[in-house]
C-alpha positions as CSV (number, residue, x, y, z in Angstrom):
1,M,-39.9,58.4,-21.9
2,E,-38.3,57.2,-18.6
3,V,-40.5,56.8,-15.5
4,S,-37.8,58.6,-13.5
5,E,-37.9,61.6,-15.8
6,V,-41.7,61.8,-15.6
7,R,-41.6,61.6,-11.8
8,R,-38.9,64.3,-11.6
9,R,-40.9,66.6,-13.8
10,L,-44.1,65.8,-11.8
11,R,-42.3,66.7,-8.5
12,A,-41.1,70.0,-10.0
13,A,-44.6,70.8,-11.1
14,I,-46.1,70.0,-7.7
15,E,-43.5,72.2,-5.9
16,R,-44.1,75.0,-8.4
17,A,-47.8,74.8,-7.7
18,R,-47.3,74.9,-3.9
19,R,-45.1,78.0,-4.1
20,Q,-47.6,79.8,-6.3
21,A,-50.4,78.9,-3.9
22,A,-48.5,80.2,-1.0
23,I,-47.8,83.5,-2.8
24,R,-51.5,83.7,-3.8
25,R,-52.5,83.2,-0.2
26,E,-50.2,85.9,1.0
27,R,-51.6,88.4,-1.6
28,S,-55.2,87.4,-0.7
29,D,-54.5,87.9,3.0
30,A,-52.9,91.4,2.4
31,A,-55.8,92.4,0.1
32,S,-58.4,91.2,2.6
33,G,-56.9,93.4,5.3
34,D,-56.8,96.4,3.0
35,F,-60.4,95.7,1.9
36,E,-61.7,95.4,5.5
37,R,-60.2,98.8,6.2
38,L,-61.7,100.2,3.0
39,L,-65.1,98.9,4.0
40,A,-65.0,100.3,7.6
41,E,-63.4,103.6,6.8
42,R,-64.7,104.6,3.4
43,A,-67.2,102.3,1.6
44,V,-69.8,101.7,4.3
45,P,-70.0,105.5,5.2
46,V,-70.3,106.4,1.5
47,F,-73.0,103.8,0.9
48,Q,-74.9,105.0,4.0
49,T,-74.7,108.6,2.9
50,L,-75.8,107.7,-0.6
51,A,-78.8,105.7,0.8
52,A,-79.8,108.7,2.8
53,A,-79.6,111.0,-0.2
54,L,-81.6,108.5,-2.3
55,V,-84.3,108.3,0.4
56,A,-84.5,112.2,0.4
57,E,-85.0,111.9,-3.4
58,R,-87.9,109.4,-2.8
59,Y,-85.9,106.3,-3.8
60,R,-86.1,103.7,-1.0
61,F,-82.7,102.0,-0.6
62,E,-81.1,100.4,2.4
63,V,-77.5,99.5,3.2
64,F,-76.5,96.0,4.3
65,T,-73.1,94.7,5.3
66,P,-73.0,91.0,4.7
67,A,-69.7,89.4,5.6
68,G,-66.9,91.0,3.5
69,S,-69.0,93.3,1.4
70,V,-71.4,96.3,1.5
71,R,-74.7,96.3,-0.4
72,L,-77.1,99.1,-1.4
73,S,-80.4,97.3,-1.9
74,A,-83.7,98.6,-3.2
75,A,-86.4,98.4,-0.5
76,R,-89.0,97.1,-3.0
77,S,-87.0,94.1,-4.2
78,T,-84.1,92.1,-2.7
79,E,-83.0,91.3,-6.2
80,D,-82.2,94.9,-7.0
81,F,-78.8,95.9,-5.5
82,I,-75.3,97.3,-5.9
83,E,-72.6,95.5,-4.0
84,L,-68.9,96.2,-3.4
85,A,-66.9,93.0,-2.6
86,L,-63.5,91.4,-2.7
87,D,-63.0,88.5,-5.2
88,T,-60.0,86.4,-4.2
89,S,-60.8,83.5,-6.6
90,G,-58.3,84.7,-9.2
91,D,-54.5,85.0,-9.2
92,L,-54.8,88.6,-8.0
93,P,-57.4,89.7,-5.5
94,V,-59.8,92.2,-7.1
95,V,-62.4,94.6,-5.7
96,V,-65.6,94.1,-7.8
97,I,-68.8,96.0,-8.0
98,R,-71.8,93.7,-8.6
99,T,-75.1,94.9,-9.8
100,S,-78.4,93.0,-10.0
101,R,-81.7,94.3,-11.3
102,G,-84.9,92.7,-12.2
103,R,-87.6,94.1,-14.4
104,G,-90.6,91.8,-14.7
105,R,-89.3,88.4,-15.6
106,R,-86.1,89.7,-16.9
107,H,-83.1,89.7,-14.5
108,V,-79.8,91.4,-15.3
109,S,-76.6,90.8,-13.3
110,T,-73.2,92.4,-14.0
111,E,-69.9,92.3,-12.3
112,R,-66.9,94.4,-13.1
113,A,-63.4,94.8,-11.6
114,V,-62.7,98.0,-9.9
115,R,-59.1,97.7,-8.5
116,S,-56.7,94.8,-7.9
117,G,-53.8,93.9,-5.7
118,S,-51.9,96.6,-3.9
119,E,-54.2,99.3,-5.5
120,I,-57.0,98.4,-3.1
121,A,-55.5,100.4,-0.2
122,G,-55.5,103.5,-2.5
123,L,-59.2,103.6,-3.1
124,T,-60.8,106.9,-1.8
125,D,-64.3,108.0,-0.9
126,E,-64.5,109.7,-4.3
127,D,-63.6,106.5,-6.1
128,V,-66.2,104.4,-4.2
129,L,-68.9,107.1,-4.8
130,G,-68.0,107.3,-8.5
131,F,-68.3,103.5,-9.0
132,V,-71.6,103.4,-7.3
133,L,-73.0,106.4,-9.1
134,D,-72.0,104.8,-12.4
135,E,-74.1,101.7,-11.5
136,I,-77.1,103.6,-9.9
137,E,-78.5,105.1,-13.1
138,P,-80.7,102.1,-14.1
139,F,-82.3,102.1,-10.7
140,V,-83.3,105.7,-10.7
141,E,-84.4,106.1,-14.3
142,R,-87.8,104.6,-13.8
């Protein structure tokens, strides 16, 4: 194989990678804006309302808003939480719900994709509440 052919194909691969990275950055920027609006307008208020309802039912939970996410955390343990966040590590940005629970020495963490790409802007209060209620059951079954 000729060196000139290898270099030509290498340059083409580098250029293709640069174009794909630029497209991925554009998607991530758009998704980050949509997700920030989702947090401010829908997710944080839903999490706060749910935390108040849990306290009324004698389950102590607090809401935290670390950078770029919202977290419903059990007051008795910082390891017990449900978090809504944006994952931009993949090709398409994805809203994920992370759950972490500890019971004795056993610790269980899960993460599942909720919505991706342009669908992020379409998430409603009902969607957010539904995702969190699906994950809350192990915390309130005790």
